[in-house]
C-alpha positions as protocol buffer text, in pm:
chain_id: "A"
residue {
  index: 1
  type: UNK
  ca { x: 1826 y: -2098 z: -2948 }
}
residue {
  index: 2
  type: UNK
  ca { x: 1450 y: -2079 z: -2900 }
}
residue {
  index: 3
  type: UNK
  ca { x: 1342 y: -2101 z: -2538 }
}
residue {
  index: 4
  type: UNK
  ca { x: 1009 y: -2079 z: -2368 }
}
residue {
  index: 5
  type: UNK
  ca { x: 948 y: -1875 z: -2049 }
}
residue {
  index: 6
  type: UNK
  ca { x: 888 y: -2199 z: -1856 }
}
residue {
  index: 7
  type: UNK
  ca { x: 1255 y: -2300 z: -1880 }
}
residue {
  index: 8
  type: UNK
  ca { x: 1405 y: -2102 z: -1592 }
}
residue {
  index: 9
  type: UNK
  ca { x: 1696 y: -2232 z: -1387 }
}
residue {
  index: 10
  type: UNK
  ca { x: 1594 y: -2162 z: -1027 }
}
residue {
  index: 11
  type: UNK
  ca { x: 1857 y: -2125 z: -752 }
}
residue {
  index: 12
  type: UNK
  ca { x: 1709 y: -2102 z: -402 }
}
residue {
  index: 13
  type: UNK
  ca { x: 1915 y: -2088 z: -81 }
}
residue {
  index: 14
  type: UNK
  ca { x: 1849 y: -2349 z: 186 }
}
residue {
  index: 15
  type: UNK
  ca { x: 1591 y: -2244 z: 442 }
}
residue {
  index: 16
  type: UNK
  ca { x: 1376 y: -2046 z: 199 }
}
residue {
  index: 17
  type: UNK
  ca { x: 1107 y: -2310 z: 215 }
}
residue {
  index: 18
  type: UNK
  ca { x: 1075 y: -2325 z: 593 }
}
residue {
  index: 19
  type: UNK
  ca { x: 782 y: -2082 z: 614 }
}
residue {
  index: 20
  type: UNK
  ca { x: 461 y: -2092 z: 409 }
}
residue {
  index: 21
  type: UNK
  ca { x: 474 y: -1718 z: 329 }
}
residue {
  index: 22
  type: UNK
  ca { x: 831 y: -1753 z: 193 }
}
residue {
  index: 23
  type: UNK
  ca { x: 715 y: -2029 z: -42 }
}
residue {
  index: 24
  type: UNK
  ca { x: 424 y: -1813 z: -161 }
}
residue {
  index: 25
  type: UNK
  ca { x: 661 y: -1524 z: -241 }
}
residue {
  index: 26
  type: UNK
  ca { x: 891 y: -1756 z: -438 }
}
residue {
  index: 27
  type: UNK
  ca { x: 601 y: -1916 z: -626 }
}
residue {
  index: 28
  type: UNK
  ca { x: 448 y: -1577 z: -708 }
}
residue {
  index: 29
  type: UNK
  ca { x: 781 y: -1438 z: -833 }
}
residue {
  index: 30
  type: UNK
  ca { x: 835 y: -1742 z: -1056 }
}
residue {
  index: 31
  type: UNK
  ca { x: 474 y: -1724 z: -1180 }
}
residue {
  index: 32
  type: UNK
  ca { x: 524 y: -1361 z: -1288 }
}
residue {
  index: 33
  type: UNK
  ca { x: 841 y: -1453 z: -1478 }
}
residue {
  index: 34
  type: UNK
  ca { x: 686 y: -1762 z: -1638 }
}
residue {
  index: 35
  type: UNK
  ca { x: 353 y: -1587 z: -1704 }
}
residue {
  index: 36
  type: UNK
  ca { x: 169 y: -1860 z: -1509 }
}
residue {
  index: 37
  type: UNK
  ca { x: -158 y: -1674 z: -1480 }
}
residue {
  index: 38
  type: UNK
  ca { x: -337 y: -1942 z: -1274 }
}
residue {
  index: 39
  type: UNK
  ca { x: -83 y: -1905 z: -993 }
}
residue {
  index: 40
  type: UNK
  ca { x: -88 y: -1525 z: -1018 }
}
residue {
  index: 41
  type: UNK
  ca { x: -470 y: -1531 z: -993 }
}
residue {
  index: 42
  type: UNK
  ca { x: -453 y: -1763 z: -691 }
}
residue {
  index: 43
  type: UNK
  ca { x: -222 y: -1540 z: -487 }
}
residue {
  index: 44
  type: UNK
  ca { x: -311 y: -1186 z: -605 }
}
residue {
  index: 45
  type: UNK
  ca { x: -570 y: -971 z: -432 }
}
residue {
  index: 46
  type: UNK
  ca { x: -839 y: -826 z: -663 }
}
residue {
  index: 47
  type: UNK
  ca { x: -707 y: -475 z: -590 }
}
residue {
  index: 48
  type: UNK
  ca { x: -335 y: -557 z: -618 }
}
residue {
  index: 49
  type: UNK
  ca { x: -103 y: -268 z: -702 }
}
residue {
  index: 50
  type: UNK
  ca { x: 237 y: -340 z: -858 }
}
residue {
  index: 51
  type: UNK
  ca { x: 482 y: -51 z: -861 }
}
residue {
  index: 52
  type: UNK
  ca { x: 765 y: -104 z: -1111 }
}
residue {
  index: 53
  type: UNK
  ca { x: 977 y: 179 z: -979 }
}
residue {
  index: 54
  type: UNK
  ca { x: 1258 y: 174 z: -1238 }
}
residue {
  index: 55
  type: UNK
  ca { x: 1007 y: 223 z: -1520 }
}
residue {
  index: 56
  type: UNK
  ca { x: 784 y: 459 z: -1316 }
}
residue {
  index: 57
  type: UNK
  ca { x: 496 y: 220 z: -1386 }
}
residue {
  index: 58
  type: UNK
  ca { x: 195 y: 133 z: -1171 }
}
residue {
  index: 59
  type: UNK
  ca { x: -31 y: -163 z: -1248 }
}
residue {
  index: 60
  type: UNK
  ca { x: -362 y: -166 z: -1060 }
}
residue {
  index: 61
  type: UNK
  ca { x: -598 y: -461 z: -1021 }
}
residue {
  index: 62
  type: UNK
  ca { x: -569 y: -834 z: -1078 }
}
residue {
  index: 63
  type: UNK
  ca { x: -726 y: -822 z: -1425 }
}
residue {
  index: 64
  type: UNK
  ca { x: -482 y: -547 z: -1536 }
}
residue {
  index: 65
  type: UNK
  ca { x: -191 y: -750 z: -1401 }
}
residue {
  index: 66
  type: UNK
  ca { x: -301 y: -1062 z: -1592 }
}
residue {
  index: 67
  type: UNK
  ca { x: -351 y: -858 z: -1912 }
}
residue {
  index: 68
  type: UNK
  ca { x: -5 y: -700 z: -1882 }
}
residue {
  index: 69
  type: UNK
  ca { x: 156 y: -1041 z: -1826 }
}
residue {
  index: 70
  type: UNK
  ca { x: -18 y: -1183 z: -2134 }
}
residue {
  index: 71
  type: UNK
  ca { x: 58 y: -882 z: -2355 }
}
residue {
  index: 72
  type: UNK
  ca { x: 415 y: -800 z: -2251 }
}
residue {
  index: 73
  type: UNK
  ca { x: 691 y: -914 z: -2479 }
}
residue {
  index: 74
  type: UNK
  ca { x: 940 y: -992 z: -2204 }
}
residue {
  index: 75
  type: UNK
  ca { x: 1305 y: -1069 z: -2221 }
}
residue {
  index: 76
  type: UNK
  ca { x: 1357 y: -1440 z: -2167 }
}
residue {
  index: 77
  type: UNK
  ca { x: 1490 y: -1516 z: -1820 }
}
residue {
  index: 78
  type: UNK
  ca { x: 1740 y: -1804 z: -1813 }
}
residue {
  index: 79
  type: UNK
  ca { x: 1806 y: -1804 z: -1439 }
}
residue {
  index: 80
  type: UNK
  ca { x: 1648 y: -1672 z: -1121 }
}
residue {
  index: 81
  type: UNK
  ca { x: 1894 y: -1677 z: -833 }
}
residue {
  index: 82
  type: UNK
  ca { x: 1730 y: -1588 z: -504 }
}
residue {
  index: 83
  type: UNK
  ca { x: 1956 y: -1449 z: -234 }
}
residue {
  index: 84
  type: UNK
  ca { x: 1703 y: -1397 z: 46 }
}
residue {
  index: 85
  type: UNK
  ca { x: 1335 y: -1416 z: 123 }
}
residue {
  index: 86
  type: UNK
  ca { x: 1235 y: -1233 z: 438 }
}
residue {
  index: 87
  type: UNK
  ca { x: 888 y: -1236 z: 593 }
}
residue {
  index: 88
  type: UNK
  ca { x: 735 y: -1063 z: 893 }
}
residue {
  index: 89
  type: UNK
  ca { x: 363 y: -1039 z: 958 }
}
residue {
  index: 90
  type: UNK
  ca { x: 192 y: -920 z: 642 }
}
residue {
  index: 91
  type: UNK
  ca { x: 518 y: -805 z: 482 }
}
residue {
  index: 92
  type: UNK
  ca { x: 776 y: -992 z: 277 }
}
residue {
  index: 93
  type: UNK
  ca { x: 1068 y: -926 z: 47 }
}
residue {
  index: 94
  type: UNK
  ca { x: 1265 y: -1126 z: -205 }
}
residue {
  index: 95
  type: UNK
  ca { x: 1591 y: -1029 z: -368 }
}
residue {
  index: 96
  type: UNK
  ca { x: 1842 y: -1180 z: -603 }
}
residue {
  index: 97
  type: UNK
  ca { x: 1964 y: -1176 z: -962 }
}
residue {
  index: 98
  type: UNK
  ca { x: 1785 y: -1243 z: -1289 }
}
residue {
  index: 99
  type: UNK
  ca { x: 2003 y: -1363 z: -1576 }
}
residue {
  index: 100
  type: UNK
  ca { x: 1852 y: -1302 z: -1918 }
}
residue {
  index: 101
  type: UNK
  ca { x: 1903 y: -1521 z: -2226 }
}
residue {
  index: 102
  type: UNK
  ca { x: 2144 y: -1262 z: -2367 }
}
residue {
  index: 103
  type: UNK
  ca { x: 2362 y: -1286 z: -2053 }
}
residue {
  index: 104
  type: UNK
  ca { x: 2249 y: -957 z: -1897 }
}
residue {
  index: 105
  type: UNK
  ca { x: 2222 y: -972 z: -1518 }
}
residue {
  index: 106
  type: UNK
  ca { x: 1959 y: -770 z: -1333 }
}
residue {
  index: 107
  type: UNK
  ca { x: 1967 y: -727 z: -956 }
}
residue {
  index: 108
  type: UNK
  ca { x: 1617 y: -710 z: -812 }
}
residue {
  index: 109
  type: UNK
  ca { x: 1426 y: -669 z: -489 }
}
residue {
  index: 110
  type: UNK
  ca { x: 1049 y: -701 z: -457 }
}
residue {
  index: 111
  type: UNK
  ca { x: 877 y: -585 z: -139 }
}
residue {
  index: 112
  type: UNK
  ca { x: 537 y: -743 z: -80 }
}
residue {
  index: 113
  type: UNK
  ca { x: 243 y: -638 z: 135 }
}
residue {
  index: 114
  type: UNK
  ca { x: -23 y: -903 z: 194 }
}
residue {
  index: 115
  type: UNK
  ca { x: -389 y: -835 z: 273 }
}
residue {
  index: 116
  type: UNK
  ca { x: -345 y: -982 z: 622 }
}
residue {
  index: 117
  type: UNK
  ca { x: -110 y: -1199 z: 830 }
}
residue {
  index: 118
  type: UNK
  ca { x: -295 y: -1526 z: 769 }
}
residue {
  index: 119
  type: UNK
  ca { x: -152 y: -1785 z: 534 }
}
residue {
  index: 120
  type: UNK
  ca { x: -456 y: -1723 z: 315 }
}
residue {
  index: 121
  type: UNK
  ca { x: -366 y: -1354 z: 280 }
}
residue {
  index: 122
  type: UNK
  ca { x: -343 y: -1233 z: -79 }
}
residue {
  index: 123
  type: UNK
  ca { x: -68 y: -1019 z: -238 }
}
residue {
  index: 124
  type: UNK
  ca { x: -202 y: -664 z: -204 }
}
residue {
  index: 125
  type: UNK
  ca { x: 101 y: -462 z: -316 }
}
residue {
  index: 126
  type: UNK
  ca { x: 443 y: -515 z: -471 }
}
residue {
  index: 127
  type: UNK
  ca { x: 718 y: -258 z: -504 }
}
residue {
  index: 128
  type: UNK
  ca { x: 983 y: -375 z: -752 }
}
residue {
  index: 129
  type: UNK
  ca { x: 1336 y: -237 z: -749 }
}
residue {
  index: 130
  type: UNK
  ca { x: 1568 y: -338 z: -1035 }
}
residue {
  index: 131
  type: UNK
  ca { x: 1920 y: -238 z: -1133 }
}
Protein backbone atom coordinates (compact mmCIF):
# COMPACT_ATOMS: atom_id res chain seq x y z
CA UNK A 1 0.00 0.00 0.00
CA UNK A 2 1.45 3.35 -1.03
CA UNK A 3 0.95 6.07 1.55
CA UNK A 4 2.03 9.65 1.74
CA UNK A 5 3.49 11.25 4.91
CA UNK A 6 0.39 13.45 5.21
CA UNK A 7 -1.82 10.48 6.12
CA UNK A 8 -1.14 10.16 9.85
CA UNK A 9 -3.78 9.01 12.31
CA UNK A 10 -3.47 11.46 15.20
CA UNK A 11 -4.63 10.51 18.71
CA UNK A 12 -4.56 13.41 21.18
CA UNK A 13 -5.81 13.21 24.79
CA UNK A 14 -8.47 15.68 25.90
CA UNK A 15 -7.07 18.85 27.41
CA UNK A 16 -4.01 19.01 25.16
CA UNK A 17 -5.45 21.97 23.33
CA UNK A 18 -6.22 24.11 26.36
CA UNK A 19 -2.97 26.11 26.21
CA UNK A 20 -1.49 27.84 23.15
CA UNK A 21 2.03 26.46 23.80
CA UNK A 22 0.67 22.88 23.94
CA UNK A 23 -0.96 23.36 20.54
CA UNK A 24 2.30 24.72 19.10
CA UNK A 25 4.21 21.66 20.35
CA UNK A 26 1.65 19.30 18.80
CA UNK A 27 1.62 21.20 15.50
CA UNK A 28 5.42 21.30 15.35
CA UNK A 29 5.71 17.57 16.09
CA UNK A 30 3.18 16.72 13.37
CA UNK A 31 4.91 19.12 10.94
CA UNK A 32 8.24 17.32 11.45
CA UNK A 33 6.61 13.94 10.78
CA UNK A 34 4.68 15.19 7.75
CA UNK A 35 7.61 17.26 6.46
CA UNK A 36 5.42 20.39 6.45
CA UNK A 37 8.25 22.86 6.03
CA UNK A 38 6.07 25.99 6.15
CA UNK A 39 4.93 25.13 9.69
CA UNK A 40 8.46 24.17 10.76
CA UNK A 41 9.75 27.52 9.42
CA UNK A 42 6.99 29.39 11.26
CA UNK A 43 7.78 27.92 14.69
CA UNK A 44 11.55 27.27 14.54
CA UNK A 45 14.12 29.80 15.71
CA UNK A 46 16.87 30.58 13.17
CA UNK A 47 19.44 29.02 15.51
CA UNK A 48 17.39 25.94 16.49
CA UNK A 49 19.34 22.91 17.68
CA UNK A 50 17.74 19.46 17.46
CA UNK A 51 19.48 16.70 19.40
CA UNK A 52 18.46 13.23 18.22
CA UNK A 53 20.00 11.42 21.16
CA UNK A 54 19.43 7.81 20.06
CA UNK A 55 21.34 8.44 16.83
CA UNK A 56 23.91 10.74 18.48
CA UNK A 57 22.92 13.39 15.91
CA UNK A 58 22.81 17.17 16.25
CA UNK A 59 21.09 19.39 13.68
CA UNK A 60 21.91 23.10 13.95
CA UNK A 61 20.02 25.96 12.33
CA UNK A 62 16.62 26.31 10.69
CA UNK A 63 17.98 25.91 7.15
CA UNK A 64 19.80 22.68 8.12
CA UNK A 65 16.63 21.36 9.73
CA UNK A 66 14.57 22.08 6.60
CA UNK A 67 17.23 20.47 4.38
CA UNK A 68 17.34 17.33 6.56
CA UNK A 69 13.54 17.05 6.51
CA UNK A 70 13.49 17.34 2.71
CA UNK A 71 16.38 14.92 2.16
CA UNK A 72 15.62 12.24 4.75
CA UNK A 73 14.02 9.06 3.52
CA UNK A 74 11.86 8.49 6.58
CA UNK A 75 9.86 5.52 7.63
CA UNK A 76 6.18 6.21 7.02
CA UNK A 77 4.33 6.96 10.25
CA UNK A 78 0.78 5.57 10.32
CA UNK A 79 -0.19 6.84 13.77
CA UNK A 80 0.97 9.41 16.29
CA UNK A 81 -0.53 8.76 19.71
CA UNK A 82 0.24 11.53 22.15
CA UNK A 83 0.16 10.63 25.83
CA UNK A 84 1.01 14.00 27.38
CA UNK A 85 2.03 17.51 26.50
CA UNK A 86 3.44 19.46 29.41
CA UNK A 87 4.39 23.14 29.34
CA UNK A 88 5.93 25.49 31.87
CA UNK A 89 7.39 28.88 31.03
CA UNK A 90 9.71 28.51 28.07
CA UNK A 91 9.88 24.71 28.40
CA UNK A 92 7.63 21.98 27.04
CA UNK A 93 7.61 18.24 26.47
CA UNK A 94 5.56 15.82 24.43
CA UNK A 95 5.57 12.06 24.68
CA UNK A 96 3.74 9.16 23.16
CA UNK A 97 4.02 6.37 20.60
CA UNK A 98 4.71 6.44 16.88
CA UNK A 99 3.38 3.48 14.89
CA UNK A 100 5.14 2.94 11.59
CA UNK A 101 3.57 1.53 8.42
CA UNK A 102 5.32 -1.80 9.07
CA UNK A 103 3.70 -2.05 12.53
CA UNK A 104 6.80 -1.10 14.53
CA UNK A 105 6.02 1.01 17.60
CA UNK A 106 8.46 3.66 18.81
CA UNK A 107 8.09 5.32 22.20
CA UNK A 108 9.24 8.93 22.09
CA UNK A 109 9.68 12.02 24.21
CA UNK A 110 10.71 15.42 22.88
CA UNK A 111 11.78 18.14 25.29
CA UNK A 112 11.47 21.67 23.90
CA UNK A 113 13.07 24.94 24.92
CA UNK A 114 11.52 28.09 23.45
CA UNK A 115 13.32 31.38 22.90
CA UNK A 116 11.14 33.07 25.54
CA UNK A 117 7.91 32.61 27.50
CA UNK A 118 5.73 34.64 25.13
CA UNK A 119 3.30 32.89 22.82
CA UNK A 120 5.40 34.23 19.95
CA UNK A 121 8.50 32.45 21.27
CA UNK A 122 10.22 30.21 18.72
CA UNK A 123 11.47 26.63 19.20
CA UNK A 124 15.13 27.09 20.17
CA UNK A 125 16.07 23.52 21.12
CA UNK A 126 14.64 20.01 20.98
CA UNK A 127 16.04 16.94 22.67
CA UNK A 128 14.49 13.78 21.22
CA UNK A 129 14.45 10.50 23.12
CA UNK A 130 13.24 7.39 21.27
CA UNK A 131 13.06 3.71 22.18
